[in-house]
C-alpha positions as CSV (number, residue, x, y, z in Angstrom):
1,M,-4.6,-26.3,88.2
2,S,-0.8,-26.1,88.6
3,V,-0.7,-22.3,88.6
4,I,-2.6,-22.3,91.8
5,D,-0.6,-25.2,93.3
6,D,2.6,-23.3,92.4
7,H,1.5,-20.5,94.8
8,S,-0.1,-22.6,97.5
9,A,3.1,-22.3,99.6
10,E,2.6,-18.5,99.6
11,F,-1.0,-18.9,100.9
12,Q,0.3,-21.2,103.6
13,Q,3.1,-18.7,104.4
14,A,0.4,-16.0,105.1
15,I,-1.3,-18.3,107.5
16,D,1.9,-19.4,109.2
17,H,3.0,-15.8,109.6
18,L,-0.3,-14.9,111.2
19,K,0.0,-17.8,113.6
20,K,3.4,-16.6,114.6
21,E,2.2,-13.0,115.0
22,L,-0.8,-14.0,117.1
23,S,1.3,-16.3,119.3
24,S,3.3,-13.3,120.5
25,I,0.2,-11.5,121.7
26,R,-0.3,-12.0,125.5
27,T,-3.5,-13.4,126.7
28,G,-3.0,-12.9,130.5
29,R,-1.4,-16.4,130.8
30,A,2.3,-17.0,130.6
31,H,3.5,-18.7,127.4
32,T,7.0,-19.0,126.0
33,A,6.0,-17.7,122.5
34,L,5.5,-14.3,124.1
35,V,9.3,-13.8,124.3
36,E,11.0,-16.5,122.3
37,G,11.4,-14.4,119.1
38,L,12.6,-11.3,121.0
39,Q,15.8,-9.9,119.5
40,V,18.6,-9.5,122.0
41,E,21.8,-7.7,121.4
42,A,24.4,-10.2,122.6
43,Y,27.9,-11.0,121.4
44,G,27.9,-8.1,119.0
45,T,24.8,-9.3,117.1
46,A,21.0,-9.5,117.4
47,Q,19.8,-13.0,118.3
48,E,16.5,-14.5,119.3
49,L,16.0,-15.0,123.0
50,K,15.2,-18.7,122.6
51,N,18.8,-19.2,121.3
52,L,20.3,-17.5,124.4
53,A,18.3,-18.8,127.3
54,S,16.0,-21.4,128.7
55,I,12.5,-20.1,128.8
56,T,9.9,-21.9,131.0
57,V,6.5,-21.3,132.5
58,S,6.9,-21.5,136.3
59,D,3.2,-20.9,137.0
60,P,0.2,-19.7,134.9
61,R,1.2,-16.1,135.3
62,T,5.0,-16.2,135.4
63,L,7.7,-16.8,132.8
64,R,11.2,-17.8,134.0
65,I,14.2,-16.9,131.7
66,E,17.5,-18.4,132.6
67,P,20.3,-17.3,130.2
68,W,23.0,-19.9,129.5
69,D,25.6,-17.2,129.9
70,A,25.0,-15.0,133.0
71,S,26.9,-12.1,131.4
72,I,24.0,-11.4,129.0
73,V,21.3,-11.0,131.7
74,S,21.3,-7.2,131.4
75,A,21.1,-7.4,127.6
76,I,18.0,-9.7,127.9
77,E,16.5,-7.3,130.5
78,K,17.0,-4.4,128.2
79,A,15.5,-6.2,125.2
80,I,12.4,-7.1,127.2
81,Q,12.0,-3.5,128.5
82,E,12.3,-2.1,124.9
83,S,9.8,-4.6,123.4
84,D,6.1,-3.9,123.1
85,I,5.0,-6.8,125.4
86,G,4.4,-4.4,128.2
87,I,5.9,-6.4,131.0
88,N,8.7,-5.3,133.3
89,P,11.3,-8.0,134.0
90,A,12.4,-8.8,137.5
91,V,16.0,-9.8,137.7
92,D,17.0,-12.2,140.5
93,G,20.7,-13.0,140.1
94,K,21.0,-14.8,136.8
95,V,17.3,-15.5,136.4
96,I,14.8,-13.1,134.9
97,R,11.1,-13.5,135.9
98,L,8.2,-12.0,134.0
99,A,5.0,-11.7,135.9
100,M,1.9,-11.4,133.7
101,P,-0.1,-8.4,134.9
102,Q,-3.9,-8.8,135.2
103,M,-5.4,-7.5,132.0
104,T,-7.7,-4.5,132.2
105,E,-10.6,-4.0,129.9
106,E,-8.7,-1.2,128.1
107,T,-5.7,-3.6,127.5
108,R,-8.0,-6.2,126.2
109,K,-9.6,-3.8,123.7
110,E,-6.1,-2.7,122.5
111,L,-5.1,-6.3,122.0
112,I,-8.2,-7.1,120.1
113,K,-7.5,-4.1,117.8
114,S,-4.0,-5.4,117.3
115,I,-5.3,-8.8,116.4
116,G,-7.7,-7.2,113.9
117,R,-4.7,-5.4,112.3
118,K,-2.7,-8.6,112.1
119,V,-5.6,-10.5,110.5
120,E,-6.1,-7.7,108.0
121,E,-2.4,-7.8,107.1
122,A,-2.7,-11.5,106.5
123,R,-5.8,-10.9,104.3
124,I,-3.9,-8.3,102.3
125,A,-1.0,-10.8,101.8
126,V,-3.5,-13.4,100.5
127,R,-5.1,-10.8,98.2
128,N,-1.7,-9.9,96.8
129,V,-1.0,-13.6,96.0
130,R,-4.4,-13.9,94.4
131,D,-3.8,-10.9,92.2
132,Q,-0.4,-12.3,91.2
133,V,-1.9,-15.7,90.3
134,K,-4.8,-14.0,88.4
135,K,-2.4,-12.0,86.3
136,E,-0.4,-15.2,85.6
137,I,-3.6,-16.9,84.4
138,E,-4.5,-14.0,82.2
139,R,-1.0,-13.9,80.7
140,M,-1.3,-17.7,80.0
141,E,-4.6,-17.1,78.2
142,K,-3.2,-14.3,76.1
143,A,-0.2,-16.5,75.2
144,K,-2.8,-19.2,74.1
145,E,-1.6,-21.6,76.8
146,L,-5.1,-21.7,78.2
147,T,-8.6,-21.6,76.6
148,E,-11.2,-19.2,77.9
149,D,-13.0,-22.1,79.7
150,D,-9.8,-23.2,81.4
151,R,-9.2,-19.6,82.6
152,F,-12.7,-19.5,84.1
153,E,-12.1,-22.8,85.8
154,L,-8.8,-21.7,87.2
155,V,-10.2,-18.3,88.4
156,E,-13.1,-20.2,90.1
157,S,-10.7,-22.6,91.7
158,L,-8.5,-19.7,92.8
159,D,-11.4,-17.9,94.4
160,K,-12.4,-21.0,96.2
161,R,-8.9,-21.5,97.5
162,V,-8.7,-17.8,98.6
163,A,-12.1,-18.1,100.4
164,D,-10.8,-21.2,102.3
165,V,-7.6,-19.4,103.3
166,N,-9.5,-16.3,104.4
167,K,-11.8,-18.5,106.4
168,T,-8.8,-20.0,108.2
169,I,-7.4,-16.6,108.8
170,E,-10.7,-15.4,110.2
171,T,-10.9,-18.4,112.5
172,L,-7.4,-17.9,113.8
173,G,-8.3,-14.2,114.6
174,K,-11.6,-15.1,116.3
175,E,-9.9,-17.8,118.4
176,K,-7.2,-15.3,119.6
177,E,-9.8,-12.7,120.3
178,Q,-11.7,-15.2,122.4
179,Q,-8.5,-16.0,124.4
180,V,-7.9,-12.3,125.0
181,S,-11.5,-11.7,126.0
182,T,-11.7,-14.6,128.5
183,V,-11.1,-13.2,132.0
């Protein structure tokens, strides 16, 4: 079973990547993950916002971003405006506030489509890992490292693992869709 175990990190990576992608989709409530990974051009290089500022939720619909260096406020503002989160920053001295707008039905539908795309990307990543493992199993059988029965067992085990991972991916997608759909 070690062939499948060798690739279990890749399956987990697909799930973790999906979780990160879904956490950056806004649900109408303020949460720091919405902007933490935003790339900001500061000090001559692109850096994540979470490394440049304190990000807090001041109320359920407002994020407060306080840069540790006041000279990069405009760079942070620019990064937020150029991102695809769809929120205009309000600069108040050296503090930036992001007010989450009320989501319209149209916005919700767009976000649900986006969630669907991200879930499908995760499924494709899992499928690619599955194909890679299957080829490795077939190669091992041809090299006489496995018997035909072992190959069938491994493929069956692989398919079960892929089904479990896909179920997890589906659950994550449905949970996020539920969050977005909730008014």
